[in-house]
Backbone as CSV, one residue per row, in Angstrom:
resi,resn,N_x,N_y,N_z,CA_x,CA_y,CA_z,C_x,C_y,C_z
1,MET,21.545,12.765,-17.232,21.488,11.503,-16.430,21.323,11.880,-14.899
2,GLU,21.947,12.886,-14.479,22.105,13.209,-13.021,20.698,13.315,-12.442
3,LYS,19.823,13.924,-13.231,18.274,14.152,-12.664,17.773,12.827,-12.285
4,TYR,18.030,11.720,-13.212,17.499,10.576,-13.007,18.087,9.731,-11.783
5,ILE,19.404,9.964,-11.683,20.154,9.331,-10.530,19.641,10.053,-9.115
6,GLU,19.323,11.258,-9.193,18.814,11.932,-7.856,17.375,11.220,-7.564
7,LYS,16.537,11.143,-8.522,15.252,10.562,-8.470,15.396,9.162,-7.853
8,LEU,16.322,8.353,-8.312,16.541,6.936,-7.845,17.064,7.032,-6.312
9,LYS,17.698,7.883,-5.971,18.306,8.157,-4.514,16.994,8.384,-3.596
10,LYS,16.162,9.328,-4.083,14.958,9.514,-3.319,14.075,8.406,-3.202
11,LEU,13.886,7.582,-4.213,13.203,6.360,-4.171,13.800,5.371,-3.222
12,ASN,15.036,5.236,-3.357,15.753,4.242,-2.556,15.426,4.617,-1.012
13,LYS,15.554,5.886,-0.672,15.166,6.304,0.812,13.750,5.867,1.276
14,LYS,12.920,5.989,0.339,11.584,5.479,0.689,11.493,3.925,0.932
15,ALA,12.170,3.147,0.143,12.448,1.817,0.312,12.855,1.486,1.826
16,LEU,13.977,2.134,2.077,14.556,2.011,3.470,13.682,2.357,4.654
17,LYS,12.911,3.359,4.427,11.852,3.709,5.360,10.939,2.479,5.634
18,ASN,10.717,1.672,4.587,9.745,0.666,4.769,10.311,-0.550,5.154
19,ASN,11.746,-0.698,5.497,12.495,-1.792,5.684,12.729,-2.701,4.520
20,ASP,12.509,-2.104,3.304,12.635,-3.031,2.046,14.109,-2.739,1.376
21,VAL,14.598,-3.730,0.632,15.811,-3.615,0.067,15.925,-2.201,-0.815
22,PRO,16.975,-1.464,-0.592,16.964,-0.215,-1.459,17.355,-0.283,-2.950
23,VAL,16.300,-0.738,-3.545,16.367,-0.837,-5.044,15.304,0.088,-5.641
24,SER,15.586,0.775,-6.706,14.502,1.651,-7.334,14.744,1.557,-8.825
25,ALA,13.525,1.988,-9.508,13.584,1.868,-10.954,12.835,3.014,-11.585
26,ILE,13.261,3.588,-12.675,12.272,4.524,-13.402,12.307,4.123,-14.799
27,ILE,11.228,4.385,-15.528,10.943,4.175,-17.001,10.830,5.536,-17.520
28,ILE,11.586,5.705,-18.699,11.803,7.151,-19.223,11.314,6.793,-20.851
29,LYS,10.473,7.789,-21.268,9.972,7.689,-22.765,9.985,9.188,-23.228
30,ASN,10.784,9.267,-24.142,11.095,10.704,-24.794,11.649,11.660,-23.873
31,ASN,12.630,11.136,-23.015,13.421,11.971,-22.091,12.456,12.423,-20.885
32,LYS,11.415,11.763,-20.733,10.426,12.129,-19.471,10.318,10.952,-18.754
33,ILE,10.228,10.956,-17.427,10.056,10.072,-16.520,8.384,9.510,-16.689
34,ILE,8.126,8.334,-16.925,6.721,8.103,-17.149,6.357,7.265,-15.917
35,ALA,7.282,6.604,-15.324,7.008,5.692,-14.084,8.172,5.651,-13.245
36,LYS,7.849,5.479,-11.908,8.991,5.281,-11.009,8.452,4.420,-9.889
37,ALA,9.535,3.571,-9.297,9.065,2.704,-8.305,10.278,2.307,-7.471
38,TYR,10.089,1.722,-6.344,10.840,1.098,-5.353,10.488,-0.117,-4.857
39,ASN,11.271,-0.946,-4.462,10.989,-2.199,-3.911,9.971,-2.179,-2.740
40,LYS,9.020,-2.900,-2.822,8.009,-3.100,-1.675,7.658,-4.467,-1.389
41,ARG,8.605,-5.377,-1.375,8.336,-6.778,-1.084,7.952,-6.903,0.396
42,ASN,8.689,-6.461,1.203,8.496,-6.489,2.687,7.237,-5.703,3.073
43,LYS,7.170,-4.552,2.524,6.002,-3.592,2.921,4.720,-4.364,2.612
44,ASN,4.558,-4.963,1.379,3.381,-5.581,0.893,3.279,-6.954,0.928
45,LYS,4.406,-7.679,1.577,4.428,-8.994,1.823,4.039,-9.782,0.464
46,ASN,4.866,-9.458,-0.497,4.575,-9.925,-1.905,5.849,-10.098,-2.589
47,PRO,6.381,-11.213,-3.084,7.523,-11.515,-3.665,7.578,-10.853,-5.088
48,LEU,6.545,-10.428,-5.707,6.532,-9.742,-7.058,6.746,-8.388,-7.073
49,TYR,6.832,-7.755,-5.798,6.991,-6.360,-5.717,8.468,-5.920,-5.855
50,HIS,9.038,-6.124,-6.928,10.351,-5.544,-7.143,10.192,-4.389,-7.809
51,ALA,11.052,-3.312,-7.777,10.908,-1.959,-8.288,10.696,-2.055,-9.888
52,GLU,11.521,-2.940,-10.427,11.265,-2.851,-11.881,9.860,-3.291,-12.367
53,ILE,9.292,-4.256,-11.830,7.988,-4.768,-12.011,7.008,-3.756,-11.589
54,LEU,7.088,-3.094,-10.586,6.160,-2.047,-10.146,6.326,-0.997,-11.137
55,ALA,7.405,-0.482,-11.654,7.545,0.515,-12.659,6.950,0.169,-13.929
56,ILE,7.174,-1.062,-14.393,6.569,-1.424,-15.746,5.011,-1.544,-15.567
57,GLU,4.452,-1.942,-14.263,3.065,-1.911,-14.253,2.486,-0.509,-14.376
58,LYS,3.095,0.457,-13.689,2.866,1.922,-13.817,2.929,2.459,-15.112
59,ALA,3.884,2.120,-15.843,4.141,2.550,-17.161,3.055,2.011,-18.108
60,SER,2.757,0.683,-17.900,1.850,0.083,-18.768,0.445,0.736,-18.589
61,LYS,0.133,0.874,-17.344,-1.172,1.648,-17.059,-1.319,2.975,-17.584
62,LYS,-0.206,3.852,-17.617,-0.107,4.993,-17.977,-0.119,5.059,-19.583
63,SER,0.587,4.050,-20.229,0.613,4.015,-21.683,-0.677,3.271,-22.184
64,LYS,-1.373,2.676,-21.436,-2.464,1.798,-22.080,-2.009,0.701,-22.830
65,THR,-0.782,0.195,-22.567,-0.387,-0.854,-23.254,0.813,-1.538,-22.460
66,TYR,1.018,-2.904,-22.792,2.078,-3.478,-22.012,3.316,-3.350,-22.968
67,ASN,3.243,-2.966,-24.122,4.305,-2.834,-25.247,5.037,-1.394,-25.058
68,LEU,6.112,-1.476,-24.162,6.959,-0.226,-23.841,8.176,-0.169,-24.664
69,ILE,8.080,-0.502,-26.008,9.119,-0.569,-26.890,9.832,0.683,-27.029
70,GLU,9.167,1.753,-26.851,9.671,3.099,-26.879,10.340,3.754,-25.642
71,CYS,10.404,2.857,-24.626,10.926,3.082,-23.262,12.263,2.607,-22.861
72,GLU,12.903,3.245,-22.018,14.206,2.735,-21.389,13.944,2.779,-19.900
73,MET,14.727,1.931,-19.309,14.568,1.705,-17.798,16.022,2.016,-17.182
74,ILE,15.904,2.803,-16.037,17.236,2.765,-15.240,16.916,2.290,-13.813
75,THR,17.601,1.430,-13.468,17.565,0.757,-12.090,18.875,0.824,-11.481
76,THR,18.723,0.805,-9.953,19.924,0.899,-9.186,20.587,-0.457,-9.029
77,LEU,19.962,-1.517,-9.436,20.665,-2.857,-9.461,20.256,-3.531,-10.657
78,LYS,21.247,-4.385,-11.140,20.995,-5.190,-12.249,19.854,-6.019,-11.913
79,PRO,18.998,-5.986,-12.911,17.655,-6.847,-12.672,17.892,-8.367,-12.404
80,CYS,17.055,-8.944,-11.484,17.199,-10.433,-11.408,16.626,-11.087,-12.597
81,LYS,16.538,-12.365,-12.514,16.011,-13.218,-13.678,14.578,-12.912,-13.675
82,MET,13.783,-12.943,-12.699,12.385,-12.697,-12.847,12.018,-11.275,-13.449
83,CYS,12.770,-10.258,-13.001,12.607,-8.965,-13.513,13.002,-8.892,-15.188
84,GLU,13.972,-9.566,-15.320,14.604,-9.589,-16.713,13.658,-10.098,-17.754
85,GLU,12.794,-11.134,-17.213,11.840,-11.812,-18.064,10.527,-10.865,-18.242
86,VAL,10.259,-10.123,-17.236,9.175,-9.231,-17.220,9.489,-8.063,-18.144
87,ILE,10.869,-7.674,-18.132,11.370,-6.464,-19.061,11.196,-7.020,-20.445
88,LYS,11.863,-8.187,-20.727,11.742,-8.776,-22.070,10.148,-8.681,-22.690
89,SER,9.217,-9.220,-21.632,7.839,-9.302,-22.152,7.351,-7.999,-22.469
90,SER,7.824,-6.893,-21.556,7.397,-5.566,-21.854,7.861,-4.743,-23.034
91,LYS,8.929,-5.392,-23.521,9.653,-5.114,-24.720,10.413,-3.732,-24.564
92,ILE,10.746,-3.325,-23.365,11.578,-2.108,-22.998,12.995,-2.330,-23.901
93,LYS,13.266,-1.294,-24.623,14.480,-1.410,-25.510,15.785,-1.352,-24.834
94,LYS,16.024,-0.685,-23.720,17.269,-0.572,-23.038,17.020,-0.376,-21.636
95,VAL,18.066,-1.151,-20.935,17.963,-0.946,-19.513,19.482,-0.633,-19.015
96,TYR,19.287,0.407,-18.247,20.762,0.919,-17.582,20.626,0.567,-16.221
97,TYR,21.824,0.101,-15.508,21.843,-0.210,-14.137,23.127,0.290,-13.625
98,LEU,23.179,0.715,-12.294,24.180,1.194,-11.570,25.074,0.062,-10.784
99,LEU,24.445,-0.981,-10.242,25.221,-1.949,-9.595,24.882,-3.265,-10.150
100,ASP,25.966,-4.213,-9.934,25.894,-5.537,-10.479,25.251,-6.235,-9.402
101,GLN,24.516,-7.336,-9.747,23.703,-8.200,-8.846,24.785,-9.181,-8.214
102,LYS,25.023,-9.169,-6.938,25.949,-9.998,-6.237,25.479,-11.254,-5.803
103,LYS,24.208,-11.289,-5.365,23.593,-12.274,-4.796,23.148,-13.099,-5.925
104,ASN,23.372,-14.595,-5.648,22.981,-15.461,-6.689,21.894,-16.403,-6.039
105,VAL,20.545,-16.149,-6.391,19.472,-17.024,-5.910,19.512,-18.391,-6.619
106,ASN,19.666,-19.434,-5.799,19.723,-20.634,-6.207,18.691,-21.461,-5.448
107,ASN,17.376,-21.131,-5.751,16.344,-21.983,-5.188,16.010,-23.179,-6.078
108,LYS,16.185,-24.303,-5.511,16.031,-25.700,-6.368,14.627,-25.652,-6.512
109,ILE,14.012,-25.836,-7.650,12.604,-26.042,-7.905,12.494,-27.315,-8.903
110,ASP,11.544,-28.172,-8.386,11.395,-29.571,-9.154,10.279,-29.344,-10.082
111,TYR,10.464,-29.256,-11.324,9.450,-29.160,-12.424,9.185,-30.548,-12.966
112,GLN,7.698,-30.823,-12.952,7.453,-32.087,-13.513,6.303,-31.877,-14.472
113,LYS,6.388,-32.209,-15.826,5.389,-32.213,-16.702,4.253,-33.331,-16.466
114,LEU,3.154,-32.752,-16.376,2.013,-33.705,-16.222,1.624,-34.344,-17.537
115,SER,0.936,-35.423,-17.318,0.543,-36.147,-18.474,-0.369,-35.274,-19.485
116,ASP,-0.254,-35.169,-20.832,-0.933,-34.392,-21.704,-1.982,-35.161,-22.529
117,GLU,-2.511,-36.169,-21.896,-3.483,-37.122,-22.517,-4.701,-36.191,-22.943
118,ASN,-4.983,-35.240,-22.272,-6.235,-34.542,-22.645,-5.687,-33.165,-23.448
119,ASP,-6.233,-33.151,-24.824,-5.593,-32.179,-25.666,-6.489,-30.726,-25.394
120,TYR,-7.359,-30.612,-24.381,-8.024,-29.457,-24.229,-7.230,-28.190,-24.248
121,PHE,-6.155,-28.157,-23.431,-5.452,-26.933,-23.305,-4.664,-26.489,-24.563
122,LYS,-4.153,-27.622,-25.123,-3.453,-27.530,-26.323,-4.278,-26.834,-27.657
123,LEU,-5.546,-27.400,-27.564,-6.496,-26.943,-28.489,-6.909,-25.464,-28.118
124,GLU,-7.076,-25.291,-26.886,-7.737,-23.700,-26.535,-6.638,-22.789,-26.948
125,LEU,-5.193,-23.070,-26.583,-4.231,-22.077,-27.014,-4.215,-21.939,-28.419
126,SER,-4.159,-23.123,-29.235,-4.183,-22.997,-30.684,-5.245,-22.257,-31.250
127,ASN,-6.447,-22.337,-30.635,-7.601,-21.666,-31.287,-7.439,-20.148,-30.801
128,PHE,-7.084,-19.921,-29.611,-6.913,-18.657,-29.273,-5.824,-17.706,-30.332
129,PHE,-4.791,-18.276,-30.563,-3.965,-17.713,-31.450,-4.308,-17.673,-32.733
130,ALA,-4.956,-18.781,-33.292,-5.609,-18.783,-34.705,-6.584,-17.659,-34.835
131,ASP,-7.446,-17.382,-33.859,-8.306,-16.270,-33.877,-7.684,-14.905,-34.000
132,LYS,-6.317,-14.777,-33.233,-5.612,-13.534,-33.282,-5.084,-13.122,-34.682
133,ARG,-4.754,-14.219,-35.382,-4.057,-13.989,-36.655,-4.860,-13.795,-37.844
């Protein structure tokens, strides 16, 4: 575990050099690091560039699949809600983290369902999944 912690420390230093929040993540498969990343939100001016998401993107590319069920993640901070959902979607089986998330993001968003008089999108989704099964 110590070699992974050392890798995370190096990644955090890169984030700090870019004036980004020092959070990093690595993805491991069969005791080998297959992906590593650090926060790049400020550097790339992109709210999606969290370390966990960037690491998942790299691991998926390397594995040629989004299904990372055989992988584990180690991150320096407990993943936020957005990253949690991406981790679930990628099917990573276990996540280890070093620090609890102290900041509670409370952005109020007003969701409103639009009229669904047109069944086009419903039919499109149904057909897509029917073709897959």
